[in-house]
N, C-alpha and C positions, 0 to 999 in steps of 0.2 A: 858396259856401255848400254844405256837404256834405249828401248825401242820406242819410237814415236808413232802413234797411231794417226792415220790420216783422218781428218774430220770431214763429215759430209753435212748435208742440210738438216739431217735429223738431230745433229748435235748442237745446232745453233738455237739459242733461246731468243725468241722474239718477245720483247717487252711491249705490252700494250701502251698505246698513247696515253697522254695525261687526261684525255677526255673519256670517251666511252670505250669499253673493251670490244664492242661490236657495233656496227652501223645501225642507226635507228631506222626502222621500217617507215616508209611514207604512208603506209596504211594505218588508219585510225579506227578504233572500234566504233560501231554505229550507235551503240547504247540504245538499241531498240527496246530493251526491257527496263530502261530507266524509269524512275517513279516521278510523277509530276509534283511540284511544290510551288510555294508562293513566298517570296522574300518579304520579311517583316522588319528587318533591321540590318544595317551594314555598319561594321565597326572594324576599321583598320585591317581590311582584307579578309575578315571573317563574317559570315552571314548567318543570321537567324532566319529560319524558314518554317513554315507549316506545310506538312505534306498535304496533297490534295489540291483543292481550288479554294478561292475566297468564299465561294458559296457553301463548300463542304470541307472545311479544314480538319486536318487530323493531327498527328503527333508533331510536336515542336522539336526541332533539333538544330544543330550547328553544322556549318559546312564551310569548305574553302573552294576556291575556283580551280577547276582542272587546268592543267598546263595547256591543253590543246585549245582552250578559249583565248589564249594570248592576252591581248590588251582589251578585249571586249568588256565594256563596262557592265556592271550588275548593280541595280538600284532597287530601293524599296518599291514593291508593287510588281516586280518582274515575275512572270511565270517561267519556271525553270524545270529542268530535268535533273535528278540527282541519283547517284549510285553510292555504293559502299554501305557503311553501318548506318542503318536508318532506325535504330532502336531509340535514339534520343537519350541514351544512358549517359551519365557523367563521363567526361574525358573521352568522348567519341566524336569523330568528325566524318561527315559525308563529303562527297565531291559534287559540285555543280558542273555538269558536263554539257549543258545546252541551255541557252536563253531563247525562249520562244519569241516570235515576232510580237511587238508591242501594238496594242490597239490604240492607246493614247500615250502621249509623253508630255508632261509638264516641264517646260524648259525655260531657262533664262540665261542671259549672257552676263559676264562680270560687270560690264558697263555698256553704255550706248555706242561706244566706239569700238567695241570688241565683237567681231562677227562670230567668234567661237561660242557655241551654245553648250550648255550643260544640262543634262536631264536630271531633274530633281526627284520625280516620282513617275512610275510607269503604271499604265492600265487603270488609272482612276477615272471616274466618270463625273465627279463633281468637285468644284473648287470653292471652298468656304472661305470668304474674305472677311476676317475678323477685324473690326476697328472699334475703338472706344469713342464715345461721344464727348468725353472729357477725361483728363488725367490719364494718358496724354491726349492732346487735342487731335481730332481726326485730320488726316491728310488726304484730301480727295484725289490729288494727282497720283498718289500711290494706289488708291482704289482703282482709278482708271487704268493704270498699267496692269494691275492684276486681272482686271476684266479683259483687257487685250490679250493677255497670256492665256486666259481661259478660252476665249473665242478661237484663238490661234491653235490651241491644242485640242479643240473639240470637247472641252469639259463644260458642263452646265454650271454657271456661277450662282452662288448664294451669298448674299450680303448679311452678315451678322453684326448687329450693333450692340455693344455692351455698355454698361454703366449709364443706362437711361435714367437712373435715379439722380444722377448728377447734372444731366442736361437733356432736354427733349430731343427726339429724333427727327422732327419735322423738317428742319433746315437741310439736313444732309439727305434725307429721303427725297426731297423735292428735286435734287440734282439728278436723280436716277429714275424718276417716274417715267420719262419718255423712253428710256431704254427697256423698261419692263423687267428689270432685274428683281427676282424674288428676294425677300428679306425676312429676317427674324430679329426682333428687338428683345433683349433680355434686361432684367433689372433685379436688384436685390434691395429689399427693405429690411435691414437688420431688426430682429434676429432671424427673420424668415430665410429659409434656404433659397438658393438660386433656382428660379423656375426655368427648366430646360425642356419642358414637354414638347413645345412647338419645334424646337431644334432637333430633338431626338426623332420626332416623326419624319422630318425631312431627310435625316441621315439613314434611317432604317433600310436595310437591304442594299445599300450603295457603298462604293469605295470613295470616300471623300477626303480631300486634302485640306487641312486647315493652314492658312497662311495669314500673316499680319505682323505689324510692328511689335517689338518687345514692349511688354507692359499693358497690352490691350485686354488681357484676361483670357488669352487662348488656352494656357495650361489649366486655368480654373475651370473652363468649360470642359476640357478633356477629362479632368478629374471627376467632374459631375456626371459626365456621360459614361465613363468607365471607372467605377469606384475603386478598383484595385490598381489603377494606372500609376498613381503616386508620382505624377509629374511635378517637378519643382516649380514653385510660384515665385515670380520676381516682384520687385517694387519699382515704382517710378521715381527717378531722381528729381528732387524738388527744385534743383537749380537748373538742369538742362531740360526737364520735362520729358526725358526719354527713359525707356525701360531698360532693364538689364537682361541680357540673354540668359535664359534658364534652360531651355531645350537646346542641347548641343548637337543633336543629330536627328534625322527623320526616323520615326518609328511608327509602324502600323499596329493599331490596337483594335481588337475585336469588340464590337458593340454588343451589349447584352441582348438587344432585340434583333440582332442580325445585321450584317454589314461590317464595315471597317472604317475607322477614322485614322488618318495619317497626320500625326503632329509633327510640324517642321520647326526648325529654329527660327526665332524672330528675325525679320529682315528689315534693313533700312534702305535698300534699293532693289530694283528689279529691272535689270538690263533687258532691252527688247530689240537689240540690233539684228537679231535673226528673224524678226517677224515680217511676213509679207502681208501688206494691206489686203490683198485679194482673199487671203484666208480668213481675215477678220470679218470682212464684209459678208462672207457666206453665212454668218450668224444672223444676218438681217435680211431675210428673204424678201421682205416688202421693198427693200432698196436695191438688192443685188441685181434684179432684172434691169434696173435703170443704168447699169454700168456698161451695157452692150455697146453704147455709142461713145464711150469714153476714149480719149486718145491712148495710145500705147503707153504702158508703164504709168498710168495715171495714179496719183496719190489719193485721189478723191477729196482733195482739199486745195483745189486750185481753180482758176477762172475757167479753164477749158473743160472742167468736169461736167459730164452730162447729167449728173444727179440733180443739179439745180432745176433744169428744165423738166426732168422726170417728176420731181416733187411738185413743181408749179402747175403741172397738168393734172394734179390730183391723184396720181397713181399710188401714192403711199398713204392716202387717206387724209383726214382733216388734221391729224397731228404730225404730218410728214415733215414739215419744216423744222419743228422742234426736235424730232427724232433724228433728222439728218444732222442737225447741229450737234446733237449729243454724240452721234457716231464720229463726227469730225473731231470733237473734243477728245475722244478716245484715241483716234489716230494721231493727233498732235501730241498726246502724252508720251509717244514713243521717243520724243526728242528731249528727254531729261526733265529735271525739276520735280522728281517724285517725292521729295521729302519736305515740301512746304506745307504748313498747317492750313486749316480752313481759314479763309479771310474773315476779318472781324464783322463784315456786313452780315446782318441777320443772326448774329450770335448774341 
């Protein structure tokens, strides 16, 4: 007859749950010793970054986002803190553990009825709007919308007109003279190389974002500015007059003379549903003071707007009327229609 031993709690095997074998601590490391970095490219959850700052970049390496960041987005231009393997050696990955507050954010929405905005590039200080004077034809309403995005985001706009050997720039420049938008006109007379000296001078020491329709010569400019960039160059469809997307994601490239240029994919629309007119008008200090007597929630493009009286009294100078109309044209551009070519008049 066998003897049965009585079991106690020490004999019972507790099997861990299917999740974690021990509860996670709510305390997270502070990462006070993390190294600063600067995101230069984003590709399917992996990030290319340069250690240091845009003014003093160091080793280039690859990283992933730490779990504690959750769904917090990371975009090109973000200043971040990284830990882990910072050697930049092949097959190594660091971890992005913190995204620093953004100084500027270039944003757009999917369309004009979508209030959800998407950050394209962070911490840039200049928006370079590239448009061709011909092949494909310029689209002023798209330029207007890019200008609105620049003013809304606190970026300085720069208009770059390409292919002036195919059509003069006077017609298009006359539309923006009252806004005082700085510009550069480029041209190529084969077999001479593209002259980019003026453009390079305006980009030196700055973080600039290049944006424009496909086929306007954006990648050609980037390759001329950064000789080893090797950005793919597209062609314009002879039937539709539209370019083919060649840049598939934003990437920040270091300029030989200092500074960075961010090349972005070609765009055919730029949603501005998120834009507040008050943020745009702050870029026009000669007109902003005239809005003090505007009705609440004034769009600055209505009969009750106080800007008309302000300009009529001469507060905005002799060119105030034309400048106010140019501003209102920009504000009206938020309501769609950004893909129309330049009208035939004057061309």
